[in-house]
C-alpha positions as CSV (number, residue, x, y, z in Angstrom):
1,M,23.9,7.1,9.4
2,I,21.1,9.1,7.2
3,D,22.2,8.8,3.7
4,I,20.4,12.1,2.0
5,D,19.7,12.1,-2.0
6,L,18.9,15.7,-2.9
7,S,19.0,14.9,-7.2
8,H,14.9,15.2,-7.0
9,E,13.9,18.9,-7.1
10,E,9.9,17.4,-5.7
11,Y,11.0,15.2,-3.3
12,V,14.2,14.0,-1.3
13,V,14.9,10.4,-0.6
14,L,16.3,9.4,2.8
15,R,18.0,5.7,3.3
16,P,18.4,5.3,7.6
17,Q,21.0,2.5,8.2
18,G,22.0,1.2,11.4
19,A,21.9,3.0,14.8
20,L,21.4,6.6,14.2
21,A,22.6,9.1,16.1
22,K,21.4,13.1,16.9
23,A,23.8,14.3,15.0
24,D,22.0,12.5,11.8
25,F,18.9,14.2,12.8
26,D,20.5,17.8,13.6
27,R,22.1,17.2,10.0
28,L,19.0,16.0,8.3
29,A,16.9,19.3,9.9
30,E,19.7,21.6,8.5
31,T,19.5,19.9,5.1
32,I,16.0,20.0,4.6
33,D,16.1,23.2,6.0
34,R,18.6,24.7,3.4
35,R,17.0,23.0,0.8
36,I,13.8,24.9,1.8
37,N,15.4,28.3,2.4
38,E,17.3,27.5,-1.3
39,T,14.3,26.6,-3.3
40,D,11.0,28.3,-1.6
41,R,9.4,25.0,-1.9
42,V,9.0,22.0,0.6
43,P,10.4,19.1,-0.8
44,N,8.2,15.9,0.0
45,L,10.2,12.4,1.5
46,V,10.9,9.4,0.4
47,I,11.9,7.2,2.9
48,C,13.6,3.8,2.0
49,L,14.5,1.1,4.7
50,D,15.7,-2.1,3.7
51,G,15.9,-2.9,7.2
52,L,14.3,-1.6,10.3
53,P,17.1,1.2,12.2
54,H,17.2,1.9,15.6
55,W,18.1,4.8,17.8
56,D,21.6,4.5,19.7
57,S,20.5,6.8,22.2
58,L,17.5,8.7,24.2
59,G,18.5,11.9,22.4
60,A,18.3,10.3,19.3
61,L,14.7,9.5,20.0
62,T,14.0,12.8,21.4
63,R,15.5,14.5,18.5
64,H,13.9,12.3,15.3
65,F,10.8,13.5,17.0
66,H,11.8,17.0,17.5
67,F,12.5,16.9,13.3
68,V,9.0,15.1,13.0
69,K,6.5,17.7,14.7
70,E,8.8,20.8,13.1
71,H,8.2,19.2,9.9
72,Q,5.4,17.2,9.5
73,K,3.2,20.7,9.1
74,I,4.9,21.4,6.6
75,V,5.7,18.2,3.8
76,K,2.6,17.1,2.0
77,K,3.6,13.4,1.4
78,V,6.0,11.0,3.2
79,A,6.7,7.5,0.5
80,V,7.6,5.0,3.2
81,V,9.6,2.1,1.3
82,G,10.2,-1.0,2.3
83,D,9.2,-4.8,2.7
84,A,9.4,-5.1,6.5
85,A,6.0,-6.5,8.1
86,L,5.4,-3.8,10.9
87,L,5.9,-1.1,8.0
88,A,2.4,-2.2,6.9
89,L,0.8,-0.6,9.9
90,A,3.0,2.6,10.9
91,P,2.1,4.6,8.0
92,E,-2.2,4.1,9.1
93,I,-0.4,4.9,13.0
94,A,1.1,7.5,12.2
95,N,-1.7,9.2,9.9
96,H,-3.6,9.9,12.9
97,F,-0.7,12.2,14.3
98,V,0.8,13.9,11.8
99,A,-0.6,16.4,8.9
100,A,1.3,14.6,5.7
101,T,0.1,11.7,3.9
102,I,2.0,8.7,4.6
103,R,1.5,5.9,1.9
104,R,3.6,3.2,2.4
105,F,5.4,1.1,-0.7
106,P,7.2,-2.5,-0.8
107,S,10.7,-2.5,-2.4
108,R,10.0,-3.5,-5.6
109,K,7.9,-0.3,-6.0
110,L,10.3,2.4,-5.4
111,E,9.9,4.2,-8.6
112,D,6.1,4.1,-7.9
113,A,7.0,5.8,-4.7
114,K,8.6,8.8,-6.3
115,A,6.3,9.4,-8.9
116,W,3.5,9.3,-6.0
117,A,5.9,11.6,-4.1
118,R,6.4,13.6,-7.7
119,A,2.3,14.0,-7.9
120,T,0.3,16.9,-6.7
121,E,-2.5,15.0,-5.7
122,D,-3.0,12.0,-3.9
123,D,-4.6,9.3,-6.0
124,P,-3.2,6.2,-4.5
125,G,-5.2,3.5,-6.5
126,R,-8.4,1.7,-7.3
127,F,-10.4,-1.6,-8.3
128,E,-10.7,-1.7,-12.4
129,V,-13.6,-3.8,-13.3
130,I,-12.9,-6.7,-15.8
131,E,-15.2,-6.8,-18.1
132,G,-16.8,-9.7,-20.6
133,L,-17.5,-12.4,-17.7
134,P,-21.0,-13.9,-16.7
135,R,-23.2,-11.2,-14.5
136,D,-22.4,-13.5,-11.4
137,V,-18.8,-12.9,-11.8
138,V,-17.1,-10.0,-9.8
139,A,-14.1,-9.4,-11.7
140,V,-11.9,-6.5,-10.2
141,R,-8.1,-5.5,-10.9
142,A,-6.5,-4.2,-8.3
143,V,-4.6,-1.2,-9.1
144,G,-1.7,1.1,-7.2
145,I,-2.1,1.8,-3.4
146,I,-5.8,0.1,-2.3
147,T,-7.5,2.1,0.6
148,A,-10.9,1.3,2.4
149,Q,-12.3,3.6,0.3
150,D,-11.9,2.0,-2.8
151,Y,-13.9,-1.0,-1.1
152,R,-16.7,1.6,-0.2
153,D,-17.0,3.3,-3.3
154,T,-15.8,0.3,-5.9
155,L,-15.8,-3.7,-4.8
156,I,-19.2,-3.7,-2.0
157,P,-21.3,-1.8,-4.2
158,L,-20.6,-3.7,-7.0
159,V,-20.8,-7.0,-5.0
160,E,-24.2,-5.6,-3.2
161,A,-25.5,-4.7,-6.8
162,K,-24.9,-8.5,-7.8
163,L,-26.2,-10.0,-4.9
164,E,-29.6,-8.7,-5.5
165,E,-29.4,-10.8,-8.8
166,H,-28.0,-13.8,-7.6
167,D,-28.0,-16.0,-4.7
168,R,-24.3,-16.7,-4.8
169,L,-21.7,-15.1,-6.6
170,K,-17.6,-15.7,-8.0
171,L,-14.9,-13.1,-7.7
172,L,-12.0,-12.9,-9.8
173,F,-9.1,-10.9,-8.0
174,V,-6.1,-9.8,-9.8
175,M,-3.5,-8.4,-8.4
176,G,-0.9,-8.4,-11.4
177,E,2.4,-5.7,-11.9
178,D,0.9,-2.7,-11.3
179,Y,-0.8,-3.2,-8.2
180,T,1.2,-2.0,-5.0
181,T,0.0,-2.6,-1.5
182,F,-3.2,-2.8,0.5
183,S,-2.9,0.7,3.2
184,G,-3.7,-0.5,6.4
185,D,-7.5,0.5,6.7
186,A,-8.2,-1.1,3.0
187,A,-6.4,-4.7,5.2
188,W,-8.9,-3.6,8.1
189,E,-12.0,-3.2,5.3
190,D,-11.1,-6.5,3.6
191,T,-11.6,-8.9,6.7
192,K,-14.5,-6.8,7.2
193,F,-15.8,-7.0,3.5
194,D,-14.9,-11.6,3.8
195,L,-16.5,-11.6,7.2
196,K,-19.6,-10.2,6.1
197,H,-20.0,-12.3,2.5
198,L,-17.9,-15.7,3.4
199,R,-20.8,-17.7,2.5
200,D,-22.1,-15.3,-0.6
201,F,-19.4,-16.7,-3.1
202,A,-18.9,-20.2,-4.7
203,R,-15.5,-19.7,-6.2
204,I,-12.9,-17.4,-5.9
205,A,-9.9,-16.9,-7.9
206,L,-7.1,-15.3,-7.0
207,V,-4.1,-14.3,-10.4
208,T,-0.7,-12.8,-9.2
209,D,2.8,-13.5,-9.2
210,M,3.4,-12.3,-5.6
211,T,5.2,-15.6,-4.1
212,W,4.6,-14.5,-0.7
213,L,0.7,-13.5,-1.3
214,A,-0.1,-16.9,-3.3
215,R,1.2,-18.9,-0.5
216,T,-0.5,-17.3,2.5
217,A,-3.7,-17.8,0.1
218,K,-3.6,-21.1,-0.1
219,L,-3.1,-21.6,3.5
220,F,-7.0,-20.8,3.4
221,I,-8.1,-23.0,1.0
222,P,-8.9,-26.2,3.5
223,I,-11.1,-23.7,5.4
224,V,-13.3,-21.5,3.6
225,P,-16.6,-22.8,2.7
226,Y,-16.3,-22.1,-1.1
227,K,-13.7,-23.2,-3.8
228,F,-11.1,-20.8,-4.1
229,K,-7.8,-21.2,-6.6
230,V,-4.7,-19.5,-7.2
231,F,-3.3,-19.0,-10.8
232,P,-0.5,-17.1,-11.9
233,M,-0.6,-13.9,-13.7
234,A,0.8,-15.7,-17.3
235,E,-2.5,-18.0,-16.2
236,L,-5.2,-15.1,-16.3
237,D,-7.3,-16.8,-19.3
238,E,-7.5,-20.2,-17.5
239,A,-8.6,-18.4,-14.8
240,K,-11.5,-16.7,-16.4
241,G,-12.5,-20.2,-17.4
242,W,-12.5,-21.5,-14.5
243,I,-14.3,-18.7,-12.8
244,K,-17.0,-19.1,-15.1
245,R,-18.0,-22.9,-14.3
């Protein structure tokens, strides 16, 4: 089934669950089209996925594709909210096939997804430079949805400029409550960035309260050629002190 919440003016919240039937997509198309005709406005979509639903038949799959084909030309934004690993890449793949802008948000950022769906523009996120540290320290805070463009516009130029003055740098990377997620293209850009600058850093500090991220990051401590340490957000000042050494 697909729960359809029409209580918001700028967007519609969809909650697909379990096996999805052709009738579910028929009802969805009818509901969205009626909303458009009544308001003379195309709503954005916020799709909440507690798990990964599935189609109960080939007919349901076909009807789903037909719904996407007919509505992707007019719906401007689709926010996908969920924690399944597959969702991290799905929006990046879908963006190559549909006109709508698709962004993925973790479950804890549902309100951010709704705010993005309400907004006129697509302003997913940015790197904010943290001031007050030595000149050989690159210190940034990730805010919102980090995309590849944020790397190209902010982090990469910042690192390359500092490398003209210093042989090796130190990196303070903060991912606090105002951080949402990395887009798929940002994840690839991050991988390229890490490989290119693998030996340009003497030490890196990651500051975050996201347990899964901290645990994953710690797996790399024995194999990276620099000193690497993870700090909780409550120890940001300690992280700043450590990165100065």
